[in-house]
C-alpha positions in Angstrom: 57.1 133.4 58.0 60.6 133.0 56.6 62.2 134.8 53.7 64.4 132.7 51.5 67.1 134.1 49.1 69.4 132.5 46.7 73.0 133.7 46.7 74.7 134.4 43.4 76.5 131.1 43.6 73.2 129.2 44.3 73.6 128.8 48.1 70.5 129.3 50.3 70.2 132.3 52.7 67.2 132.8 54.9 65.9 135.2 57.6 62.8 135.6 59.8 60.3 138.4 59.4 60.7 139.7 62.9 62.2 139.0 66.4 59.6 136.3 67.0 60.5 134.5 63.8 64.2 134.8 64.9 63.3 132.9 68.1 62.1 129.9 66.0 65.1 130.1 63.7 67.5 130.1 66.7 65.8 127.0 68.0 65.5 125.1 64.7 68.7 126.0 62.9 70.6 123.2 61.1 74.1 122.1 62.1 75.5 123.4 58.8 73.9 126.9 59.2 76.0 130.0 59.7 74.4 133.0 61.5 75.0 136.6 60.4 74.1 139.8 62.4 75.0 143.5 62.3 77.4 144.0 65.2 76.1 146.1 68.1 72.9 147.1 66.3 69.4 145.6 65.9 69.2 143.6 62.7 67.7 140.6 61.0 69.2 137.3 61.8 70.4 136.0 58.4 71.4 132.3 58.0 73.4 130.7 55.3 72.9 127.0 54.7 76.2 125.5 53.8 76.6 122.7 51.3 77.8 119.7 53.2 81.2 119.7 51.6 82.0 123.2 53.1 83.1 124.2 56.5 82.0 127.6 57.9 85.6 128.8 57.8 85.9 128.0 54.1 82.9 130.0 52.9 83.9 131.9 49.7 84.5 135.6 50.4 81.9 136.7 47.9 79.2 134.6 49.7 80.2 136.1 53.1 79.9 139.6 51.6 76.5 138.8 50.1 75.2 137.6 53.5 76.6 140.7 55.1 74.9 143.0 52.5 71.6 141.2 53.2 71.8 141.6 56.9 72.9 145.3 56.6 69.9 146.0 54.3 67.6 144.4 56.9 68.8 146.5 59.9 66.6 149.5 60.8 69.7 151.4 62.0 72.3 149.7 59.9 70.7 150.4 56.6 71.0 154.1 57.2 74.7 154.0 58.0 77.3 154.2 55.3 79.0 151.1 56.6 78.6 148.6 59.5 80.5 145.7 60.9 78.9 142.2 60.7 79.5 139.2 62.9 79.0 135.6 61.9 79.4 132.3 63.5 78.1 128.7 63.2 74.5 128.7 64.4 75.5 125.9 66.8 77.6 128.6 68.7 74.5 130.7 69.5 73.4 130.7 73.1 69.9 131.6 74.3 69.2 132.0 78.0 65.9 132.6 79.8 66.8 136.2 80.8 67.4 137.3 77.2 64.9 139.4 75.3 63.0 137.9 72.4 65.3 137.6 69.4 68.4 138.3 71.5 71.3 135.8 71.5 74.8 135.4 72.8 77.7 133.1 71.9 78.7 129.9 73.7 82.3 130.9 72.7 83.9 134.0 71.2 86.5 131.9 69.5 84.4 130.8 66.5 83.1 134.3 65.8 84.3 136.3 62.7 83.7 139.9 61.7 83.6 141.6 58.4 84.3 145.2 58.9 82.9 148.2 57.0 80.2 146.5 55.0 78.7 149.0 52.7 75.4 149.2 50.8 75.4 147.3 47.5 72.4 148.2 45.5 72.9 145.7 42.8 73.1 142.8 45.3 70.1 144.2 47.2 68.0 144.3 44.0 68.9 140.7 43.2 67.9 139.7 46.7 64.5 141.4 46.3 63.9 139.7 42.9 64.6 136.2 44.2 63.1 136.6 47.7 60.6 133.8 48.5 58.2 134.0 51.4 57.4 130.6 53.0 55.7 129.3 56.2 57.8 126.2 56.9 57.4 123.8 59.8 60.9 124.4 61.2 60.6 121.9 64.0 59.6 119.2 61.5 62.5 120.0 59.1 65.0 119.6 62.0 63.4 116.4 63.2 63.5 115.0 59.6 67.1 116.0 59.3 68.0 114.3 62.5 66.2 111.1 61.5 68.3 110.8 58.3 
């Protein structure tokens, strides 16, 4: 199951229900996806699907903040803290090796990793996310295959 959210500017954000869903999302992310995670704590893996005319380094600041609020709110430890740091990188920079735990990832390179420091709770944004949250059961492999065939 995947939870989909619409950012205030209309961009698509999504995350898995648990670490097993995260495994599928890691395997089947799109080239234009950007991955967000609370730094040094367990959290949801939140993905932002970029419109094709954008590069991950030109994401508007308010969209980055919105993704960071979503990932903080969906961290068991992070949601209890007054502020957390969030890392984000292109999904294509994620590295998964056989010795890693389910849901755990590393980076192919540290260079294309950014941090937003001191992300605080934003109740208004969290309420909006809860209102527009959609639960779906997509065939992630088929979506990526269809994308590659285009």
